[in-house]
C-alpha positions as CSV (number, residue, x, y, z in Angstrom):
1,M,100.8,116.1,136.9
2,K,102.1,117.2,140.1
3,N,105.7,116.5,139.3
4,L,104.8,118.6,136.1
5,E,103.7,121.4,138.0
6,T,106.7,121.7,140.0
7,L,108.8,121.5,137.1
8,I,107.4,124.3,135.3
9,Q,107.3,126.4,138.5
10,E,111.0,125.7,138.8
11,L,112.4,125.9,135.2
12,C,109.9,128.3,133.4
13,P,107.5,129.9,135.7
14,D,107.6,133.4,133.4
15,G,106.7,131.4,130.2
16,V,108.6,129.4,127.4
17,E,110.2,130.3,124.3
18,F,108.2,129.6,121.1
19,V,110.2,128.1,118.0
20,K,109.2,128.0,114.5
21,L,108.9,124.0,113.5
22,G,111.4,124.8,110.9
23,D,113.7,125.8,113.5
24,V,114.0,122.3,115.1
25,L,112.9,120.2,112.4
26,D,114.7,119.3,109.2
27,Y,113.5,117.5,106.5
28,E,114.3,115.0,103.7
29,Q,112.8,114.5,100.2
30,P,111.4,110.7,99.7
31,T,112.4,110.6,95.9
32,K,114.9,107.5,96.5
33,Y,112.4,105.9,99.0
34,I,109.5,105.3,96.2
35,V,108.2,101.9,95.8
36,K,108.7,101.0,91.9
37,C,106.0,98.4,92.0
38,K,102.4,99.1,93.2
39,D,101.3,95.7,93.2
40,Y,101.5,95.5,97.0
41,Q,101.7,91.8,98.8
42,N,100.8,90.8,102.3
43,E,104.1,90.8,103.7
44,G,107.6,92.1,102.9
45,M,108.7,95.8,103.6
46,P,105.9,98.1,104.4
47,V,104.6,100.7,102.0
48,L,103.6,104.1,103.8
49,T,101.4,106.9,103.0
50,A,100.9,109.9,105.3
51,G,97.1,110.0,105.0
52,Q,94.7,108.1,106.9
53,T,95.4,104.7,105.3
54,F,99.5,104.8,106.7
55,I,100.1,101.1,105.4
56,L,99.3,100.9,101.7
57,G,100.8,97.3,101.7
58,Y,104.0,95.5,101.4
59,T,106.8,95.0,99.0
60,D,109.4,92.8,98.3
61,E,111.8,95.5,97.1
62,T,115.1,95.6,98.9
63,N,116.9,98.8,97.8
64,G,115.9,102.6,98.8
65,I,114.8,101.5,102.0
66,F,114.1,104.2,104.7
67,V,115.7,103.2,108.0
68,A,113.9,104.2,111.2
69,S,113.9,102.4,114.7
70,K,112.5,103.3,118.2
71,E,115.8,104.8,118.6
72,N,115.9,106.9,115.3
73,P,112.1,107.6,114.6
74,V,110.8,109.7,111.9
75,I,107.8,111.9,111.3
76,I,106.3,111.3,107.7
77,F,104.5,114.6,106.5
78,D,101.9,114.9,104.0
79,D,103.2,117.9,101.9
80,F,99.6,118.6,100.5
81,T,97.1,117.6,103.2
82,T,99.5,117.9,106.3
83,S,98.5,114.8,107.9
84,F,101.5,112.9,109.4
85,H,102.4,110.0,111.3
86,W,105.3,108.9,113.6
87,V,107.0,106.0,112.2
88,D,109.5,104.0,113.9
89,F,110.4,100.8,112.0
90,N,111.8,100.8,108.1
91,F,109.6,101.5,105.2
92,K,109.4,102.3,101.6
93,V,106.9,105.2,100.2
94,K,104.3,105.3,98.0
95,S,104.5,109.1,96.2
96,S,106.9,112.2,96.6
97,A,103.9,114.0,98.1
98,M,105.5,113.9,101.6
99,K,108.5,114.8,103.5
100,M,110.5,112.6,106.1
101,L,110.9,115.0,109.5
102,R,113.7,114.5,112.0
103,V,114.9,116.7,114.9
104,L,117.8,119.1,114.3
105,S,120.6,117.3,116.5
106,E,122.1,120.7,117.4
107,R,118.8,121.5,119.5
108,E,118.0,120.4,122.9
109,V,114.6,119.1,122.0
110,S,112.4,115.8,122.5
111,F,111.5,114.7,119.0
112,R,108.2,113.1,120.6
113,F,107.4,116.4,122.3
114,V,107.6,118.3,118.8
115,Y,105.1,115.5,117.4
116,Y,102.7,115.8,120.3
117,A,103.1,119.9,119.8
118,M,102.1,119.2,115.9
119,K,99.0,117.4,117.0
120,C,97.6,120.2,118.7
121,I,98.1,122.5,115.6
122,K,94.8,123.5,114.0
123,Y,95.8,124.1,110.3
124,Q,93.1,123.6,107.1
125,T,94.1,124.2,103.5
126,L,92.0,124.5,100.4
127,E,94.6,125.0,97.9
128,H,96.5,121.9,96.2
129,S,100.0,123.0,97.0
130,R,103.1,121.9,98.9
131,Q,103.1,123.0,102.6
132,W,106.0,122.2,104.5
133,I,108.5,124.8,103.1
134,S,106.8,128.0,103.0
135,K,104.1,127.7,105.2
136,Y,103.9,124.8,108.0
137,S,107.3,124.9,108.8
138,Q,106.7,128.8,109.8
139,I,104.1,127.7,112.5
140,E,105.5,128.3,116.1
141,I,105.1,125.7,118.8
142,P,106.1,126.2,122.6
143,L,109.4,124.9,123.5
144,P,109.8,124.6,127.3
145,P,113.0,123.0,129.1
146,I,113.9,119.7,128.1
147,E,112.8,118.2,131.7
148,V,109.3,119.7,131.0
149,Q,109.2,118.2,127.6
150,T,110.5,114.7,128.9
151,E,107.5,114.8,131.9
152,I,104.8,115.8,129.2
153,V,105.9,113.0,126.6
154,R,105.7,110.5,129.5
155,I,102.2,111.3,130.3
156,L,101.1,111.2,127.0
157,D,102.7,108.2,126.1
158,K,100.8,106.7,128.8
159,F,97.4,107.7,127.3
160,T,98.3,106.4,123.7
161,S,99.5,103.1,125.2
162,L,96.2,102.6,126.8
163,E,94.1,103.4,123.4
164,A,96.8,100.9,121.9
165,K,96.1,98.1,124.2
166,L,92.0,98.5,123.5
167,E,92.6,98.6,120.0
168,A,95.0,95.5,120.1
169,E,92.3,93.7,121.8
170,L,89.9,94.6,119.0
171,D,92.2,93.1,116.6
172,C,93.0,90.0,118.5
173,R,89.0,89.1,118.3
174,K,88.8,89.7,114.5
175,R,91.8,87.6,113.8
176,Q,90.7,84.9,115.7
177,Y,87.4,84.8,113.9
178,E,89.2,85.3,110.4
179,Y,91.3,82.1,111.7
180,Y,88.5,80.0,112.3
181,R,86.7,81.3,109.4
182,D,89.5,80.3,107.0
183,K,89.9,77.2,108.5
184,L,86.2,75.9,108.4
185,L,86.1,77.1,104.8
186,S,89.0,75.8,103.2
187,F,87.6,72.7,101.2
188,D,90.2,73.0,98.8
189,N,93.1,72.5,101.1
190,E,94.7,68.8,101.8
191,G,92.7,66.8,104.1
192,G,89.7,69.4,103.4
193,Q,86.1,67.8,102.3
194,E,85.6,67.2,98.6
195,V,82.6,69.7,97.8
196,E,81.3,71.3,94.5
197,W,82.0,74.6,93.7
198,K,79.1,76.9,92.5
199,K,78.7,80.4,91.1
200,I,76.8,83.1,92.8
201,G,74.7,83.4,89.8
202,E,73.7,79.5,89.9
203,I,72.6,79.5,93.7
204,C,71.6,83.2,94.4
205,D,69.1,85.9,93.0
206,T,71.4,89.0,92.1
207,L,70.1,92.4,91.4
208,S,71.7,95.7,90.5
209,G,69.9,98.8,91.7
210,F,67.5,101.2,90.4
211,P,68.8,104.5,88.5
212,F,66.7,107.0,91.1
213,D,66.5,110.6,89.9
214,S,68.4,112.3,92.8
215,S,66.4,115.7,92.0
216,K,63.1,113.8,93.2
217,F,64.7,112.5,96.7
218,Q,62.5,113.2,99.4
219,T,63.1,113.8,103.1
220,S,60.8,110.8,104.2
221,G,59.3,107.7,102.5
222,I,61.2,104.7,101.9
223,K,65.1,105.0,102.5
224,L,67.4,104.6,99.7
225,M,70.3,101.9,99.9
226,R,73.3,103.8,98.4
227,G,76.8,102.5,98.0
228,K,78.2,105.0,100.6
229,N,76.0,103.3,103.2
230,V,77.8,99.9,102.8
231,K,80.7,99.3,104.7
232,R,83.1,96.6,105.9
233,G,80.7,94.2,107.2
234,Y,78.1,97.0,108.5
235,F,75.8,99.5,107.5
236,D,76.1,103.3,107.9
237,F,73.2,105.3,107.7
238,N,72.9,109.0,108.9
239,E,69.7,110.9,109.3
240,D,71.3,114.3,108.0
241,D,72.5,112.4,104.8
242,D,69.8,109.7,104.3
243,R,67.6,110.0,101.2
244,Y,64.3,109.0,100.4
245,W,61.9,107.7,97.6
246,E,58.2,108.7,98.1
247,S,56.5,105.0,97.2
248,P,57.9,101.7,96.2
249,D,55.0,101.6,94.0
250,G,56.5,100.2,90.4
251,L,59.8,99.5,91.9
252,E,58.8,96.4,94.2
253,K,61.7,94.2,92.9
254,Y,64.1,96.8,94.2
255,L,63.0,96.3,97.8
256,L,65.4,94.7,99.9
257,Q,64.6,91.6,102.2
258,D,65.9,90.3,105.6
259,K,69.1,88.2,105.3
260,D,69.7,90.0,101.7
261,I,73.4,90.6,100.9
262,I,74.7,94.0,99.7
263,I,77.7,94.7,98.0
264,S,79.0,98.3,96.8
265,M,80.2,98.0,93.0
266,D,82.7,100.8,92.9
267,G,84.7,103.0,95.0
268,S,88.4,102.7,96.7
269,L,87.1,99.9,99.0
270,V,85.4,97.7,96.2
271,G,85.6,94.0,97.1
272,K,85.6,95.1,100.8
273,S,82.4,97.1,101.2
274,F,79.7,94.3,101.7
275,A,77.3,93.3,104.7
276,M,74.3,91.5,105.3
277,L,70.8,93.0,106.0
278,S,68.6,92.2,108.9
279,K,64.9,93.3,109.8
280,K,65.9,96.4,111.6
281,H,67.1,98.0,108.3
282,L,64.2,97.6,106.3
283,P,62.5,99.1,104.4
284,L,65.1,99.8,101.7
285,L,65.1,100.5,98.1
286,L,68.2,99.3,96.1
287,V,70.1,102.3,94.2
288,Q,72.2,101.7,91.1
289,R,75.9,100.4,91.6
290,V,75.0,98.7,94.4
291,A,74.4,94.8,94.1
292,R,72.0,92.7,95.9
293,V,72.7,88.9,96.4
294,R,69.6,86.9,97.7
295,A,70.5,83.4,98.8
296,K,68.3,80.5,97.2
297,R,69.9,77.4,97.0
298,V,72.4,78.0,99.7
299,N,72.3,79.0,103.6
300,P,72.4,82.9,103.4
301,N,74.9,83.1,106.4
302,F,77.2,80.5,105.1
303,L,76.9,82.5,101.7
304,F,78.1,85.7,103.6
305,H,80.9,84.1,105.6
306,N,82.2,82.8,102.0
307,I,82.1,86.2,100.6
308,A,83.8,87.5,103.8
309,H,86.7,84.9,103.1
310,R,87.0,85.1,99.5
311,F,85.5,87.9,97.9
312,S,88.1,90.5,98.4
313,G,91.0,88.4,96.8
314,Y,88.7,87.6,94.0
315,V,87.7,91.2,93.3
316,D,91.4,92.6,93.1
317,K,92.0,90.2,90.1
318,K,88.8,91.4,88.2
319,K,88.1,95.2,89.2
320,T,88.8,97.9,86.7
321,G,91.4,100.7,87.2
322,G,90.7,104.0,86.5
323,A,89.7,107.1,89.0
324,I,87.0,105.1,90.9
325,P,87.6,100.9,90.6
326,H,84.3,99.2,90.1
327,V,83.2,95.5,89.6
328,S,80.3,94.4,87.4
329,M,77.3,92.4,87.9
330,K,78.5,89.5,85.9
331,D,81.7,89.5,88.1
332,I,79.9,89.1,91.2
333,Q,77.5,86.5,89.5
334,N,80.8,84.5,88.4
335,F,82.4,84.4,92.0
336,S,82.5,80.9,92.9
337,I,82.1,79.5,96.8
338,P,82.2,75.6,98.0
339,V,78.8,74.1,98.6
340,P,78.5,71.3,100.8
341,S,75.3,69.8,102.3
342,L,73.0,72.0,103.8
343,Q,73.4,70.5,107.1
344,E,77.2,71.1,107.0
345,Q,76.6,74.6,105.9
346,E,74.4,75.3,108.9
347,R,77.0,73.7,111.2
348,I,79.9,75.9,109.7
349,A,77.5,79.0,109.7
350,T,76.4,78.6,113.5
351,I,80.1,78.5,114.7
352,L,81.2,81.3,112.7
353,D,78.2,83.3,113.6
354,R,79.1,83.0,117.1
355,F,82.5,84.2,116.8
356,E,81.5,87.3,114.7
357,S,78.8,88.1,117.4
358,L,81.6,88.2,119.9
359,T,83.8,90.3,117.7
360,T,80.5,92.2,116.5
361,S,80.1,93.0,120.6
362,L,83.4,94.4,120.9
363,Q,83.5,96.4,117.8
364,S,80.2,98.1,119.1
365,G,81.8,98.1,122.7
366,L,85.5,99.1,122.1
367,P,85.6,102.0,119.5
368,A,83.1,103.9,122.0
369,E,85.7,103.1,124.5
370,I,88.7,104.0,122.5
371,A,86.7,107.1,121.6
372,A,86.6,108.3,125.2
373,R,90.2,107.7,125.8
374,R,91.0,109.6,122.6
375,Q,88.9,112.6,123.6
376,Q,90.4,112.4,127.3
377,Y,93.9,112.2,125.9
378,E,93.3,115.4,123.6
379,H,92.0,117.1,126.2
380,Y,95.2,116.5,128.2
381,R,97.3,116.8,125.3
382,D,96.1,120.4,124.5
383,K,95.9,121.4,128.1
384,L,99.6,120.0,128.6
385,L,101.2,122.1,125.7
386,T,99.5,125.2,126.6
387,F,102.1,127.5,127.6
388,K,102.7,131.4,128.1
389,R,104.6,132.9,125.8
390,K,108.0,134.3,127.6
391,G,108.0,138.1,127.9
392,A,104.1,138.4,127.0
393,A,102.6,140.7,129.3
């Protein structure tokens, strides 16, 4: 920080020039880079969106590749939402709703500095229209001397590197759990145990929720389990958004129990949104379009690990299309898992529970640390990128 302060005092003590983004960045339309087949794979060329998802999947298409690298990166910019990402690898894109931004060669500008400056822009739009040409490109950012830009980038890159290391550690733990889960549950592989496969409907009690009248929701009583509460392996309740029913009278069969597996039956993450209940969550009543799977002739933890292992791929083949993808109760009941002896189920479940517990403890600790790092980074980023306009009183 001392070095930066010295540079500012030496090179721009009276303030800095402010420039429009459109004066330092050029854009390219994505038309020739749009992927033709939306049936994404697990490997190949990344298919990107400028939204939160970023990498939608992969394609084996080899034509129309946008070439980017660490030496020649690009910013992909969502022309409607104005979200954006820094990209330094080759890719294809999902749609034409974005622009590819690169720094104009004739300006002495650090592209990475411009990226960080864009991160500081507070911009919201309620209209569904393209933003870059007419509006966003007209926004001004500070442009100090290149030496100052370079030092700011060095400092902010250090912050983002620390955050990336924490996220990599969490990802490593998840992959370790998934590796052992897949290995232990691969009964159909060569050398694996020969076991009988059973449908969920044969070994579990299944139920979809009750169609509660939303006009009669209460602010206290029995909490309702809705689809929005079911995430990828956990439940998300929020006291500001939770809904309640006055009494379970007449609705006893919809009361949930410890070890029930809850599956969201629709939404963009259908097939991935499921979790197992514990006593701390109860009491709860089940709402329509949410499924309850209650183990009867199978170890519930073994059942859950099998769902985590196979269910997403199964649902991808079964789910309906349309605006809101969904899966039926019949599809859930027809989902099959291997069923070894109860002793073997318990052995496998114990091993995987241990790995999952380690992952969960990291998931509860690391995200908080990552969030703290991100907050610290955003504080310094905004501070470092606040400059007096040259010539201002």
